C-alpha positions as CSV (number, residue, x, y, z in Angstrom):
1,M,123.1,-73.5,-10.4
2,D,122.8,-71.6,-14.0
3,N,125.4,-73.7,-15.5
4,Q,123.2,-76.7,-14.6
5,K,119.9,-75.4,-16.3
6,Q,121.9,-74.2,-19.8
7,K,121.0,-76.6,-22.8
8,L,123.4,-78.3,-24.1
9,S,124.7,-77.8,-27.7
10,K,124.6,-80.3,-30.4
11,F,128.0,-80.1,-30.9
12,S,128.6,-81.1,-27.4
13,I,126.2,-84.0,-27.4
14,M,127.4,-85.3,-31.0
15,M,131.4,-85.2,-29.7
16,Y,130.3,-87.1,-26.4
17,G,129.7,-89.6,-28.3
18,M,133.0,-89.8,-30.1
19,G,134.0,-91.0,-27.1
20,D,132.3,-94.6,-27.6
21,L,133.8,-94.4,-31.3
22,A,137.5,-94.0,-30.1
23,S,136.9,-96.6,-27.6
24,Q,135.5,-99.1,-30.1
25,F,138.4,-98.3,-32.3
26,V,140.8,-100.0,-29.2
27,W,138.4,-102.3,-27.3
28,T,136.2,-103.5,-30.0
29,F,138.9,-104.9,-32.3
30,V,140.5,-106.3,-29.1
31,G,137.1,-107.9,-27.8
32,T,136.4,-109.2,-31.5
33,Y,139.7,-110.7,-32.5
34,L,142.0,-111.7,-29.8
35,T,140.8,-114.6,-28.9
36,V,141.1,-116.1,-32.0
37,Y,144.2,-114.2,-32.4
38,Y,145.3,-116.0,-29.1
39,T,144.3,-119.6,-30.6
40,D,144.9,-119.8,-34.1
41,I,148.0,-117.1,-34.4
42,V,150.1,-117.6,-31.1
43,G,148.9,-121.2,-30.7
44,L,147.4,-120.9,-27.1
45,A,145.5,-123.9,-25.7
46,P,141.4,-122.8,-25.4
47,A,141.7,-123.7,-21.6
48,A,144.8,-120.8,-21.6
49,V,142.7,-118.2,-23.7
50,S,139.7,-118.9,-21.4
51,A,141.6,-118.7,-17.6
52,I,143.5,-115.3,-19.1
53,M,139.8,-114.1,-20.1
54,L,138.0,-114.9,-16.9
55,G,141.1,-114.1,-14.7
56,A,141.0,-110.7,-16.1
57,R,137.4,-109.9,-15.4
58,L,137.4,-111.2,-12.5
59,F,139.9,-108.5,-11.3
60,D,138.0,-105.8,-12.7
61,A,135.2,-107.5,-10.2
62,F,137.4,-105.5,-7.9
63,N,138.9,-102.7,-10.3
64,D,135.9,-100.9,-11.9
65,P,134.2,-100.2,-8.8
66,V,137.2,-98.9,-7.3
67,M,137.9,-96.9,-10.0
68,G,134.6,-95.2,-9.8
69,M,135.3,-94.2,-6.6
70,I,138.2,-92.7,-7.2
71,A,137.1,-90.6,-10.0
72,E,134.0,-89.2,-8.1
73,R,136.7,-88.2,-5.3
74,T,139.5,-86.4,-8.0
75,E,139.4,-82.4,-7.7
76,S,141.0,-81.1,-10.6
77,K,140.8,-77.8,-12.9
78,W,139.1,-80.0,-15.2
79,G,136.5,-81.5,-13.2
80,R,136.5,-85.1,-11.7
81,F,136.2,-86.9,-14.6
82,R,137.6,-85.4,-17.7
83,P,141.5,-86.1,-16.7
84,Y,141.2,-89.7,-17.0
85,I,140.4,-89.3,-20.4
86,L,143.1,-86.7,-21.1
87,F,145.9,-88.8,-19.3
88,G,144.5,-92.4,-19.8
89,S,143.6,-92.5,-23.2
90,P,147.3,-92.7,-24.5
91,F,148.2,-95.7,-22.0
92,L,145.1,-97.2,-23.4
93,A,146.4,-97.3,-27.0
94,V,149.8,-98.6,-26.3
95,F,148.7,-101.8,-24.7
96,S,145.5,-102.4,-27.1
97,V,148.7,-102.8,-29.6
98,L,150.7,-104.8,-27.0
99,T,148.1,-107.1,-26.7
100,F,148.6,-108.4,-30.2
101,T,152.6,-108.9,-29.8
102,G,153.6,-112.3,-29.4
103,P,157.2,-112.2,-28.3
104,F,157.2,-115.5,-26.6
105,G,155.4,-118.0,-28.2
106,N,152.8,-120.3,-26.9
107,G,154.5,-121.6,-23.9
108,S,154.8,-120.3,-20.1
109,A,155.9,-117.1,-20.9
110,G,153.8,-116.8,-23.8
111,V,150.9,-117.1,-21.5
112,M,152.4,-114.8,-18.9
113,W,152.6,-112.2,-21.7
114,A,149.1,-112.8,-23.0
115,A,147.8,-112.3,-19.4
116,F,150.3,-109.8,-18.8
117,T,149.2,-106.9,-21.4
118,Y,145.1,-108.1,-21.4
119,V,145.0,-107.2,-17.6
120,V,146.8,-103.8,-18.2
121,A,145.1,-103.2,-21.0
122,G,141.8,-103.8,-19.3
123,M,142.4,-101.2,-16.3
124,L,143.5,-98.9,-19.0
125,Y,139.9,-99.2,-20.6
126,T,138.6,-99.2,-17.1
127,L,140.7,-95.9,-16.1
128,V,139.6,-94.0,-19.0
129,N,136.0,-95.8,-20.2
130,I,134.6,-95.5,-16.3
131,P,134.8,-91.4,-16.2
132,Y,133.5,-91.2,-19.4
133,G,130.6,-93.3,-18.9
134,A,130.0,-90.9,-16.1
135,M,130.0,-87.5,-17.2
136,A,126.9,-88.0,-18.8
137,A,125.1,-87.7,-15.5
138,V,127.2,-84.3,-15.2
139,M,127.3,-82.4,-18.5
140,S,123.5,-82.3,-17.7
141,S,120.4,-82.5,-15.4
142,D,117.8,-82.7,-18.3
143,E,116.4,-86.1,-18.9
144,N,115.9,-85.5,-22.8
145,E,119.6,-84.1,-23.0
146,R,120.7,-87.4,-21.0
147,N,118.9,-89.1,-23.4
148,S,120.3,-87.6,-26.1
149,L,123.9,-88.0,-25.3
150,N,123.6,-91.8,-24.6
151,A,121.5,-91.8,-28.0
152,F,124.8,-90.1,-29.4
153,R,127.1,-92.3,-27.0
154,S,125.2,-95.8,-28.7
155,V,125.4,-93.9,-32.5
156,G,129.7,-93.6,-31.5
157,M,129.6,-97.1,-30.3
158,N,128.0,-98.6,-33.4
159,V,129.8,-96.5,-35.9
160,G,132.8,-97.6,-34.6
161,M,132.0,-100.8,-34.3
162,I,131.1,-100.9,-38.1
163,I,134.4,-99.7,-38.9
164,V,136.2,-101.6,-36.7
165,N,134.3,-104.9,-38.4
166,S,133.6,-103.6,-41.7
167,L,137.4,-102.9,-42.3
168,S,139.3,-105.1,-39.9
169,A,139.7,-108.1,-42.4
170,V,140.4,-106.3,-45.3
171,I,143.1,-104.6,-43.2
172,M,144.7,-107.7,-41.9
173,L,144.5,-109.5,-45.2
174,A,146.0,-106.4,-46.7
175,F,149.4,-106.4,-44.4
176,S,149.2,-110.4,-44.1
177,G,151.5,-110.5,-47.2
178,G,149.2,-112.3,-49.9
179,S,148.2,-115.0,-47.1
180,K,144.1,-116.2,-47.4
181,V,143.6,-115.4,-44.0
182,A,145.2,-113.0,-41.4
183,T,149.0,-113.3,-39.9
184,Q,150.6,-111.6,-36.8
185,S,151.6,-108.6,-39.2
186,G,148.1,-108.4,-40.1
187,Y,146.8,-108.3,-36.7
188,L,149.8,-106.2,-35.6
189,T,149.6,-103.1,-38.1
190,T,145.6,-103.1,-37.4
191,A,145.7,-102.4,-33.9
192,V,148.4,-99.6,-34.3
193,I,146.4,-97.8,-37.1
194,Y,143.0,-98.1,-34.8
195,A,144.9,-97.0,-32.0
196,I,146.5,-93.9,-33.5
197,I,143.0,-93.0,-34.9
198,S,142.1,-93.2,-31.5
199,L,143.7,-90.6,-29.6
200,P,143.0,-87.0,-31.0
201,I,139.2,-88.0,-30.8
202,F,139.7,-88.9,-27.3
203,Y,141.3,-85.6,-26.9
204,G,138.3,-83.8,-28.6
205,V,135.9,-85.4,-26.0
206,F,138.1,-84.0,-23.3
207,K,138.0,-80.1,-24.7
208,T,134.1,-80.0,-25.8
209,S,132.2,-82.0,-22.4
210,K,131.9,-79.8,-19.3
211,E,130.6,-81.3,-16.0
212,V,128.1,-79.0,-14.6
213,V,126.1,-81.2,-12.2
214,K,127.3,-80.9,-8.5
215,P,126.5,-83.4,-5.9
216,I,124.3,-82.0,-2.9
217,R,126.7,-83.0,-0.3
218,S,130.7,-81.7,-0.8
219,E,132.0,-83.3,1.7
220,K,134.0,-86.5,1.3
221,V,132.2,-90.0,1.7
222,S,133.8,-92.4,3.0
223,F,134.9,-95.7,0.6
224,G,132.7,-97.6,3.1
225,T,129.3,-95.2,2.3
226,T,130.0,-95.3,-1.3
227,I,129.5,-99.2,-1.4
228,K,127.1,-99.4,1.1
229,N,125.0,-96.9,-0.7
230,V,125.8,-98.4,-4.1
231,L,124.5,-102.1,-2.8
232,G,121.6,-100.4,-0.9
233,N,120.6,-99.1,-4.7
234,K,118.0,-101.9,-5.9
235,Y,117.2,-99.6,-9.1
236,L,121.6,-100.1,-9.2
237,M,121.4,-103.8,-8.6
238,I,118.5,-104.8,-10.8
239,L,119.7,-102.8,-13.4
240,L,123.4,-104.5,-12.8
241,V,121.7,-108.0,-13.5
242,I,120.1,-106.8,-16.9
243,M,123.1,-105.6,-18.1
244,I,125.3,-108.6,-17.2
245,L,122.6,-110.7,-18.7
246,Q,122.7,-108.3,-21.8
247,M,126.4,-107.9,-22.1
248,T,127.1,-111.6,-22.0
249,A,125.5,-112.1,-24.6
250,F,126.6,-109.4,-26.6
251,M,130.2,-109.5,-25.7
252,G,130.5,-113.1,-25.9
253,R,128.9,-113.0,-29.1
254,I,131.1,-110.8,-30.7
255,A,134.0,-112.6,-29.4
256,L,133.1,-115.8,-31.1
257,T,131.2,-114.8,-34.2
258,T,134.5,-115.0,-35.9
259,Y,134.6,-118.7,-35.3
260,Y,131.0,-119.2,-36.6
261,V,131.7,-117.1,-39.8
262,I,135.0,-119.1,-40.5
263,Y,134.0,-122.8,-39.9
264,C,130.1,-122.8,-39.9
265,L,129.4,-120.7,-43.1
266,G,133.2,-120.9,-44.4
267,A,134.0,-117.5,-45.5
268,F,136.6,-115.9,-43.5
269,T,135.6,-112.6,-46.0
270,L,131.7,-112.8,-44.6
271,I,133.1,-111.3,-41.5
272,A,133.0,-107.6,-42.2
273,L,129.6,-108.1,-43.4
274,L,128.1,-109.9,-40.7
275,M,130.2,-107.9,-38.1
276,T,129.0,-105.0,-39.7
277,L,125.2,-105.6,-40.2
278,P,123.8,-105.2,-36.5
279,S,126.2,-102.3,-35.6
280,I,124.4,-100.5,-39.2
281,G,121.3,-101.5,-37.4
282,G,122.3,-100.3,-34.1
283,A,123.2,-97.1,-35.5
284,V,119.7,-96.3,-37.1
285,G,118.1,-97.4,-34.5
286,S,120.1,-95.4,-31.9
287,F,118.2,-92.3,-33.9
288,L,114.9,-94.0,-32.5
289,V,115.8,-93.6,-29.1
290,V,114.3,-90.5,-27.9
291,P,110.9,-90.3,-29.7
292,L,110.4,-93.6,-28.9
293,V,111.0,-93.3,-24.9
294,K,109.2,-90.2,-24.9
295,R,106.3,-92.4,-26.2
296,F,106.4,-95.4,-24.3
297,G,109.2,-95.3,-21.8
298,K,112.2,-96.8,-21.1
299,R,111.4,-99.8,-19.4
300,M,109.1,-100.6,-22.4
301,V,111.3,-99.9,-25.0
302,L,114.3,-101.6,-23.8
303,A,112.2,-105.1,-22.5
304,I,110.9,-105.2,-26.3
305,S,114.5,-104.3,-27.4
306,L,116.1,-107.1,-25.9
307,L,113.1,-109.6,-26.6
308,I,113.8,-108.8,-30.5
309,Q,117.5,-109.5,-30.2
310,G,116.7,-112.5,-28.6
311,L,114.2,-113.7,-31.3
312,G,116.7,-112.6,-33.5
313,L,119.5,-114.7,-32.9
314,L,117.0,-117.5,-32.7
315,L,116.0,-117.1,-36.1
316,I,120.2,-117.6,-37.0
317,Y,120.2,-120.3,-34.9
318,F,117.6,-122.2,-37.0
319,T,118.5,-121.3,-40.1
320,D,120.6,-123.6,-42.2
321,F,124.5,-122.8,-42.8
322,S,124.0,-122.8,-46.1
323,N,121.1,-120.0,-46.2
324,I,123.3,-117.0,-46.4
325,P,120.4,-114.5,-46.9
326,M,118.5,-115.9,-44.0
327,V,121.6,-115.5,-41.7
328,I,121.9,-112.0,-43.0
329,V,118.4,-111.2,-42.1
330,G,118.6,-112.2,-38.4
331,H,121.4,-110.3,-38.0
332,V,119.7,-106.9,-39.5
333,I,116.9,-107.9,-36.7
334,Y,119.3,-108.5,-34.1
335,G,121.5,-105.4,-34.7
336,F,118.0,-103.1,-35.4
337,S,117.0,-103.8,-31.9
338,G,120.0,-103.0,-30.4
339,I,118.8,-99.4,-29.3
340,G,118.3,-101.1,-25.6
341,F,122.1,-100.3,-25.4
342,P,121.7,-96.3,-24.6
343,I,118.6,-96.9,-22.7
344,T,120.5,-98.7,-19.7
345,L,123.0,-95.8,-19.9
346,T,120.4,-93.4,-19.6
347,M,118.8,-95.8,-16.6
348,V,122.3,-95.8,-14.7
349,A,121.7,-91.9,-14.2
350,D,118.3,-92.9,-13.3
351,A,119.7,-94.8,-10.5
352,V,122.4,-92.8,-9.7
353,D,119.6,-89.5,-9.2
354,Y,117.0,-91.9,-7.5
355,Q,120.2,-92.8,-5.0
356,E,121.3,-88.8,-4.2
357,W,117.2,-88.2,-3.7
358,K,117.2,-90.9,-1.4
359,T,120.6,-90.5,0.6
360,G,122.0,-87.1,-0.5
361,V,125.3,-89.4,-1.9
362,R,125.9,-89.1,-5.6
363,T,128.0,-91.7,-7.0
364,D,128.3,-91.4,-10.8
365,G,131.9,-92.9,-11.2
366,T,131.1,-95.8,-9.1
367,A,127.7,-95.8,-10.5
368,Y,128.6,-96.3,-14.1
369,A,131.4,-98.7,-13.1
370,T,128.7,-101.3,-13.2
371,Y,128.2,-100.6,-16.5
372,G,132.0,-101.5,-17.4
373,L,131.7,-104.5,-15.0
374,A,129.0,-105.6,-16.9
375,T,130.5,-105.2,-20.0
376,K,133.6,-107.1,-18.6
377,V,132.1,-109.7,-16.7
378,G,130.1,-110.4,-20.4
379,N,133.4,-110.6,-22.5
380,A,135.0,-112.9,-20.2
381,V,132.5,-115.1,-19.1
382,G,130.6,-115.1,-22.8
383,A,133.9,-115.3,-24.7
384,S,135.6,-117.8,-21.5
385,V,132.7,-120.4,-21.3
386,G,132.5,-120.6,-25.3
387,V,135.9,-120.9,-25.8
388,L,135.9,-123.5,-22.9
389,V,132.4,-125.4,-24.5
390,L,134.3,-125.6,-28.4
391,G,137.7,-127.6,-26.6
392,A,135.7,-129.9,-24.7
393,M,133.7,-130.7,-27.9
394,G,137.1,-131.1,-29.6
395,Y,137.5,-128.1,-31.9
396,Q,140.8,-127.9,-33.7
397,P,142.2,-124.1,-34.7
398,N,142.7,-123.9,-38.2
399,A,141.3,-127.5,-38.9
400,Q,138.1,-128.9,-40.8
401,Q,136.0,-129.0,-37.6
402,T,133.5,-132.4,-36.9
403,E,129.4,-131.4,-36.9
404,T,129.6,-131.8,-33.3
405,V,132.1,-128.5,-32.9
406,L,129.8,-126.7,-35.5
407,N,127.0,-127.3,-33.6
408,G,128.7,-126.2,-30.7
409,I,129.6,-123.2,-32.0
410,N,126.4,-122.4,-33.4
411,L,124.8,-123.0,-29.5
412,V,127.5,-120.5,-27.9
413,V,127.2,-117.8,-30.7
414,N,123.3,-117.8,-31.3
415,L,121.0,-119.8,-28.9
416,A,123.2,-118.6,-25.5
417,P,122.8,-115.0,-26.3
418,A,119.5,-115.5,-27.3
419,I,118.3,-116.9,-24.1
420,L,120.3,-114.8,-22.2
421,F,118.8,-111.6,-23.9
422,I,115.1,-112.8,-23.4
423,L,116.1,-113.4,-19.7
424,A,116.9,-109.2,-19.3
425,A,113.8,-108.4,-21.5
426,L,111.9,-110.3,-18.3
427,V,113.8,-108.5,-15.9
428,T,113.4,-105.4,-17.6
429,F,110.0,-105.7,-17.5
430,V,109.0,-107.4,-13.8
431,F,111.4,-105.3,-12.0
432,W,112.1,-102.1,-13.3
433,N,109.8,-99.5,-12.2
434,L,111.5,-96.0,-12.0
435,S,109.0,-94.1,-14.7
436,E,109.1,-91.3,-16.3
437,K,106.9,-89.1,-13.8
438,R,108.3,-90.1,-10.9
439,M,111.7,-89.5,-12.3
440,E,110.8,-86.1,-13.2
441,E,109.1,-85.8,-9.8
442,I,112.9,-86.9,-8.0
443,H,114.6,-84.3,-10.8
444,F,112.4,-81.3,-9.2
445,E,113.3,-82.5,-5.7
446,L,117.2,-82.8,-6.6
447,E,117.0,-79.1,-8.0
448,D,115.3,-77.8,-5.3
449,K,118.6,-79.4,-2.4
450,R,120.8,-78.4,-5.0
451,T,119.7,-74.7,-4.9
452,I,119.9,-74.8,-1.6
453,R,123.5,-76.4,-1.2
454,A,124.6,-74.1,-3.8
455,K,123.1,-71.2,-1.2
456,V,124.8,-72.9,1.6
457,D,128.5,-73.2,-0.4
458,Q,127.7,-69.2,-1.3
459,V,127.7,-68.6,2.5
460,A,130.6,-70.7,3.4
461,E,132.8,-68.9,1.0
462,V,132.4,-65.5,2.8
463,P,132.8,-65.9,6.6
464,S,130.5,-63.5,8.4
465,D,131.1,-61.8,12.1
466,V,128.8,-63.8,14.3
467,K,127.6,-63.5,17.9
468,D,125.6,-65.6,20.4
469,E,122.1,-65.9,19.2
470,K,118.9,-67.2,20.2
471,L,116.4,-68.7,17.7
472,Y,112.5,-68.5,18.1
473,A,110.2,-71.4,16.8
474,P,108.9,-70.0,13.4
475,V,105.8,-72.4,13.8
476,A,103.9,-74.1,16.2
477,G,104.4,-77.8,16.3
478,Q,106.1,-80.7,17.8
479,V,109.9,-80.5,17.6
480,I,111.6,-83.6,15.9
481,A,115.4,-84.0,16.2
482,L,117.3,-83.4,12.7
483,A,118.9,-87.0,12.8
484,D,114.5,-87.9,13.0
485,I,113.8,-86.1,9.7
486,K,112.2,-88.3,7.1
487,D,114.7,-87.1,4.5
488,N,118.2,-88.3,4.6
489,V,119.8,-85.4,2.9
490,F,118.1,-82.9,5.6
491,A,118.8,-85.7,8.6
492,S,122.7,-85.8,7.6
493,G,123.4,-82.2,8.3
494,A,124.3,-81.8,4.5
495,L,122.2,-78.3,4.4
496,G,122.9,-77.4,7.8
497,L,122.2,-77.9,11.7
498,G,119.2,-77.7,13.5
499,V,115.9,-79.3,13.7
500,G,112.4,-80.3,12.7
501,I,109.0,-78.9,13.5
502,K,105.8,-80.7,12.7
503,P,103.6,-78.2,12.0
504,S,99.9,-78.0,13.8
505,A,99.3,-74.2,12.2
506,N,99.4,-72.9,8.9
507,L,101.7,-69.6,9.5
508,L,105.5,-69.2,9.2
509,V,107.0,-66.3,10.8
510,A,110.4,-65.2,11.4
511,P,112.6,-66.9,14.1
512,A,115.2,-63.8,13.9
513,A,115.3,-60.0,13.2
514,G,117.3,-59.7,10.0
515,E,116.9,-59.3,6.5
516,V,115.2,-61.8,3.8
517,T,118.2,-63.2,1.1
518,T,116.0,-65.7,-0.8
519,I,112.6,-67.2,-1.3
520,A,111.6,-69.8,-3.7
521,P,109.5,-69.4,-6.8
522,T,107.0,-72.3,-4.9
523,G,107.1,-70.1,-1.6
524,H,108.3,-73.5,0.1
525,V,111.8,-72.0,1.0
526,Y,113.4,-68.6,2.8
527,T,116.0,-68.0,3.8
528,L,117.3,-64.9,6.1
529,R,120.4,-63.8,7.4
530,T,120.1,-62.3,11.0
531,D,121.1,-58.9,12.3
532,S,123.6,-61.6,14.7
533,G,125.3,-63.2,11.8
534,A,123.4,-66.3,11.5
535,E,122.4,-67.7,8.0
536,I,118.4,-69.4,8.4
537,L,117.3,-72.3,5.9
538,L,112.9,-72.8,6.7
539,H,111.8,-75.3,4.4
540,I,108.7,-76.3,4.4
541,G,107.6,-79.8,3.8
542,I,109.8,-82.7,2.2
543,N,109.4,-82.8,-1.4
544,T,107.0,-80.1,-1.6
545,V,109.0,-78.3,-4.5
546,N,106.0,-80.9,-6.4
547,L,103.4,-78.7,-5.7
548,G,104.8,-76.2,-8.1
549,G,103.7,-73.5,-5.3
550,K,100.3,-74.5,-4.9
551,G,98.8,-74.2,-1.1
552,F,101.6,-71.7,-0.2
553,A,101.5,-67.8,0.2
554,K,104.4,-65.6,0.4
555,M,103.5,-62.7,2.5
556,V,107.5,-60.5,2.3
557,K,109.8,-60.5,-0.4
558,V,113.4,-60.7,-0.9
559,G,115.2,-57.6,1.2
560,D,112.6,-57.4,3.4
561,K,114.0,-56.5,6.6
562,V,111.9,-58.6,9.7
563,K,111.9,-58.7,13.4
564,A,111.6,-61.7,15.3
565,G,107.9,-63.0,15.3
566,D,107.0,-61.0,11.7
567,Q,104.7,-62.9,9.2
568,L,106.5,-64.3,6.3
569,G,104.7,-66.9,4.5
570,A,101.6,-69.5,5.3
571,F,101.3,-73.0,3.8
572,D,98.0,-75.6,3.5
573,R,98.9,-78.4,5.7
574,E,95.5,-80.2,4.5
575,L,96.6,-80.2,1.1
576,I,100.0,-81.1,1.7
577,A,98.4,-84.2,3.8
578,E,96.4,-85.1,0.5
579,E,99.5,-85.3,-1.6
580,K,100.9,-88.0,0.5
581,L,103.7,-85.3,1.4
582,D,105.3,-84.9,4.6
583,D,104.7,-81.2,5.8
584,T,107.9,-80.9,8.6
585,V,109.3,-77.3,8.2
586,M,113.1,-77.4,8.4
587,V,114.8,-75.0,10.6
588,L,118.3,-75.1,9.9
589,V,121.8,-72.7,10.5
590,T,123.2,-73.3,7.2
591,N,126.7,-71.6,8.3
592,A,126.8,-73.5,11.7
593,A,130.7,-74.2,10.8
594,E,131.2,-70.6,12.2
595,Y,129.8,-71.4,15.6
596,A,131.3,-73.5,18.9
597,E,127.2,-74.9,19.1
598,V,123.9,-75.0,17.7
599,K,121.9,-76.4,21.0
600,D,118.7,-77.5,20.7
601,L,116.5,-75.9,23.3
602,N,113.0,-77.2,23.1
603,T,112.8,-81.2,22.6
604,A,108.8,-80.7,22.9
605,Q,105.7,-79.1,21.7
606,V,106.2,-75.1,20.4
607,A,104.1,-71.8,19.9
608,N,105.4,-69.5,17.5
609,G,108.1,-67.5,18.8
610,D,109.3,-70.1,21.7
611,D,112.4,-70.6,22.4
612,L,114.1,-73.1,19.9
613,L,117.9,-73.0,19.0
614,L,121.0,-71.4,21.0
615,L,124.0,-70.1,18.8
616,K,127.3,-70.1,20.4
617,N,129.8,-68.0,18.9
618,K,133.4,-69.9,19.0
619,E,135.5,-68.4,21.2
620,A,138.3,-65.8,20.2
């Protein structure tokens, strides 16, 4: 628990962001140049390229969530997510190079080779990037630190895109034997250079990033339960819609901008400038994310940034191809407003925390797979549909294009993405309502339950010599079955077995003779170790940690010896009700695994000291 509260160093935050820098070296180059490489260098038909892109991403609709579930179930000395960065990145580097080899030409074998290398490269990107993205939520539980992690990730992404987009054309031409356009050797050599550079960066991320946030429920959760919880997480589903719209516009545009520059503007050398300008704007804008979010909140900043991106693209769309200065202005506006990307990543963490708060199940890997899925769906749909449109309008590679084709290129590169960005802004503004205040409350409640979980795990590590024992009601009220408690974490038995009591009085007493082992600073949680070896958790109310101790009075201290019926503390039921919180008192045996049975003795109204639970020792 102490690790979760330790502040992240600036160096570790910066190094985390470098992971997306490494990813851009391999994946931005693939995403930006592979489509035009397939059509103009290998000579594949636009329809074949579209089918490859779309088929690969449909496969990822299955691949990404499965990878997320596998990663979050991984147990290793390096944690759940870090091993995939260490062992997956070399294979990703190799296949990012192989995608730019065309040994079989443009026939059936060439199509099969292109499909094979692209699909495997996408799988390996998933293998590395899904765990990498999930790490932001487990490196810290602090909202500001998560914002900083994702802001620096965005910086890494934009810096990587700046480098790739500004240097790729230069490097490709340098290795193209004097040609005015890139050749096979230019593409392949550039891919090799980027792959080599990425490897030490990935290793640095692995070495400096640590996983400290542990899930409340430590037991294995089935794949079916995971999928059910993810699909039932309304905020994750809202975010998935936002990200698919956002990434279809963004990734589709990246894949097709080369066509716009070469054929509409008529200058291959402008690729570096126009692909770099948005990245520079995005990198600068990333430093404004944290202060803007603190001032206006994630929802408002994301919605406005998406809207401005759409308006920037509309400006480009309605600008004449010969008006290069205005095209440049449009790209600057489009890029600078791209500060929404790190915000969506932080919102994934919010959705994960919301799900854990609601269900007790934490699915970092599967949840972050939605970001990878949105990226790949966006890349595939944006690129494949765009290429199909160009093919339908009569596009011919390496030839003078008709006015119809030029207008089609402008439509798929600028107008269509603009509409998608504006739609994403509307969805964000209308449907996302996890405010910063609500997330602060959720984080308090999660920290409360994680503290209890840590205590439960600590008890489990040191089995005691338990004996048969009867526990008495620590508070007067109506007994509630464990499964009927209105909190999924308690009801699931993740924190222990027992019952709840809907109190009719304000006094909490000891349910058995023993020693007070823990008292929450807020006075809403007590733990005792009975003389017979039972570990007892008494939790007053659901989410009452948010009261900050208001309405609670402690009458004992840690280490005190108590007898059954001795007063432990008091609480104000009326105040809890005024705050619209549930005052149910949970009475749980946290070392229940050491007993053959934890039996309810009373399901009706009880007074202090009435029989409540019978603990049966396992027979020798």
